[in-house]
Backbone as CSV, one residue per row, in Angstrom:
resi,resn,N_x,N_y,N_z,CA_x,CA_y,CA_z,C_x,C_y,C_z
1,MET,12.184,17.616,-1.682,13.031,16.698,-0.953,13.936,15.993,-1.961
2,THR,15.204,15.978,-1.684,16.151,15.339,-2.596,16.110,13.831,-2.440
3,GLY,16.703,13.136,-3.394,16.732,11.685,-3.347,17.467,11.151,-2.128
4,ARG,18.558,11.837,-1.784,19.344,11.391,-0.634,18.555,11.565,0.662
5,THR,17.850,12.677,0.789,17.032,12.914,1.974,15.925,11.876,2.081
6,ARG,15.328,11.558,0.962,14.262,10.564,0.948,14.782,9.188,1.387
7,VAL,15.967,8.831,0.915,16.557,7.539,1.296,16.835,7.495,2.792
8,TRP,17.415,8.571,3.335,17.715,8.603,4.768,16.452,8.573,5.612
9,ARG,15.414,9.280,5.148,14.153,9.290,5.890,13.517,7.900,5.881
10,HIS,13.563,7.236,4.727,12.997,5.883,4.627,13.797,4.902,5.495
11,ALA,15.113,5.006,5.468,15.959,4.129,6.284,15.706,4.354,7.775
12,GLY,15.564,5.603,8.160,15.276,5.910,9.562,13.926,5.373,9.990
13,SER,12.940,5.488,9.106,11.611,4.972,9.405,11.633,3.453,9.566
14,LEU,12.318,2.776,8.661,12.408,1.312,8.757,13.140,0.882,10.016
15,THR,14.185,1.596,10.362,14.935,1.268,11.584,14.071,1.454,12.819
16,ALA,13.303,2.536,12.850,12.428,2.772,14.001,11.370,1.678,14.116
17,TRP,10.746,1.312,12.978,9.752,0.229,13.017,10.384,-1.088,13.442
18,TRP,11.580,-1.358,12.948,12.273,-2.599,13.268,12.565,-2.690,14.769
19,LEU,13.088,-1.611,15.337,13.397,-1.622,16.771,12.136,-1.692,17.621
20,LEU,11.103,-0.962,17.223,9.839,-1.006,17.958,9.231,-2.403,17.911
21,LEU,9.235,-3.013,16.739,8.684,-4.365,16.608,9.484,-5.369,17.426
22,ALA,10.798,-5.258,17.400,11.641,-6.168,18.188,11.343,-6.019,19.680
23,LEU,11.191,-4.796,20.135,10.889,-4.553,21.545,9.517,-5.112,21.919
24,VAL,8.527,-4.904,21.053,7.181,-5.426,21.321,7.203,-6.957,21.369
25,LEU,7.898,-7.583,20.420,7.994,-9.050,20.437,8.662,-9.546,21.715
26,TRP,9.704,-8.860,22.143,10.415,-9.264,23.356,9.530,-9.108,24.588
27,VAL,8.834,-7.972,24.689,7.965,-7.723,25.849,6.808,-8.728,25.868
28,LEU,6.206,-8.981,24.719,5.112,-9.961,24.673,5.597,-11.358,25.037
29,GLY,6.779,-11.713,24.585,7.346,-13.008,24.947,7.610,-13.126,26.435
30,ARG,8.121,-12.052,27.033,8.363,-12.058,28.483,7.047,-12.101,29.256
31,ALA,6.031,-11.362,28.739,4.731,-11.333,29.414,4.053,-12.695,29.355
32,ALA,4.320,-13.446,28.291,3.735,-14.780,28.146,4.584,-15.839,28.840
33,ASP,5.601,-15.397,29.584,6.485,-16.279,30.341,7.196,-17.291,29.437
34,GLN,7.617,-16.802,28.283,8.375,-17.633,27.346,9.863,-17.324,27.496
35,ASP,10.679,-18.271,27.111,12.126,-18.074,27.151,12.542,-17.385,25.846
36,VAL,12.558,-16.053,25.851,12.879,-15.278,24.648,14.188,-14.545,24.851
37,SER,14.881,-14.348,23.739,16.107,-13.559,23.797,15.917,-12.305,22.955
38,LEU,16.523,-11.236,23.377,16.410,-9.985,22.641,17.017,-10.101,21.242
39,PRO,18.179,-10.743,21.075,18.707,-10.892,19.706,17.766,-11.690,18.792
40,GLY,17.114,-12.694,19.326,16.160,-13.449,18.529,14.978,-12.600,18.101
41,CYS,14.530,-11.740,18.982,13.422,-10.842,18.648,13.855,-9.793,17.631
42,VAL,15.108,-9.359,17.706,15.631,-8.400,16.735,15.645,-9.022,15.340
43,VAL,16.088,-10.266,15.247,16.111,-10.961,13.952,14.692,-11.168,13.438
44,SER,13.789,-11.575,14.311,12.396,-11.763,13.905,11.771,-10.449,13.453
45,GLY,12.071,-9.378,14.150,11.563,-8.067,13.763,12.088,-7.643,12.404
46,ALA,13.369,-7.899,12.148,13.948,-7.558,10.840,13.274,-8.372,9.734
47,PHE,13.006,-9.640,10.002,12.337,-10.482,9.014,10.934,-9.963,8.723
48,LEU,10.201,-9.612,9.757,8.833,-9.127,9.558,8.799,-7.776,8.846
49,VAL,9.714,-6.888,9.179,9.776,-5.599,8.486,10.147,-5.817,7.019
50,GLY,11.096,-6.699,6.758,11.473,-7.005,5.375,10.326,-7.603,4.589
51,LEU,9.600,-8.498,5.216,8.439,-9.103,4.572,7.373,-8.052,4.269
52,GLY,7.159,-7.147,5.180,6.203,-6.062,4.961,6.633,-5.137,3.834
53,GLU,7.917,-4.849,3.739,8.421,-3.993,2.660,8.271,-4.671,1.302
54,VAL,8.528,-5.962,1.234,8.340,-6.688,-0.023,6.864,-6.680,-0.410
55,GLY,5.984,-6.895,0.543,4.549,-6.850,0.273,4.105,-5.479,-0.207
56,ASP,4.631,-4.428,0.399,4.297,-3.072,-0.026,4.814,-2.799,-1.429
57,TRP,6.017,-3.250,-1.743,6.580,-3.079,-3.080,5.724,-3.794,-4.124
58,LEU,5.297,-5.028,-3.815,4.443,-5.761,-4.746,3.096,-5.071,-4.937
59,ARG,2.533,-4.538,-3.861,1.252,-3.842,-3.963,1.380,-2.611,-4.840
60,ARG,2.434,-1.814,-4.651,2.619,-0.619,-5.468,2.885,-0.975,-6.926
61,ARG,3.644,-2.021,-7.157,3.930,-2.444,-8.528,2.665,-2.918,-9.231
62,ARG,1.843,-3.666,-8.523,0.593,-4.160,-9.096,-0.358,-3.000,-9.414
63,ARG,-0.434,-2.028,-8.514,-1.288,-0.863,-8.737,-0.821,-0.074,-9.955
64,ALA,0.497,0.097,-10.098,1.028,0.828,-11.249,0.753,0.067,-12.542
65,HIS,0.854,-1.246,-12.495,0.590,-2.070,-13.680,-0.879,-1.964,-14.083
66,ARG,-1.772,-2.004,-13.129,-3.194,-1.875,-13.421,-3.538,-0.498,-13.963
67,ALA,-2.877,0.526,-13.438,-3.149,1.894,-13.896,-2.708,2.065,-15.350
68,ARG,-1.648,1.408,-15.770,-1.188,1.479,-17.151,-2.146,0.787,-18.098
69,ARG,-2.782,-0.280,-17.655,-3.657,-1.062,-18.519,-5.065,-0.486,-18.619
70,THR,-5.441,0.350,-17.665,-6.806,0.907,-17.651,-6.915,2.036,-18.673
71,PRO,-7.795,1.895,-19.675,-7.945,2.991,-20.649,-8.734,4.150,-20.040
72,ARG,-8.385,5.357,-20.443,-9.070,6.536,-19.897,-9.769,7.291,-20.964
């Protein structure tokens, strides 16, 4: 898989998660009889996906750092 293909696949995956999360937040808000807006849920979904990506990046970086320090 080329670098460009990998980037497009990752972007598509993030977009799908973002839209799914926004839809779930909107449906749950409507089910709880709250005054929710779809644009607000889209922004919240983007924030949560971004937060998850930062957490995943930190986890991978920490694992790589530990692997370098571990003698074999």
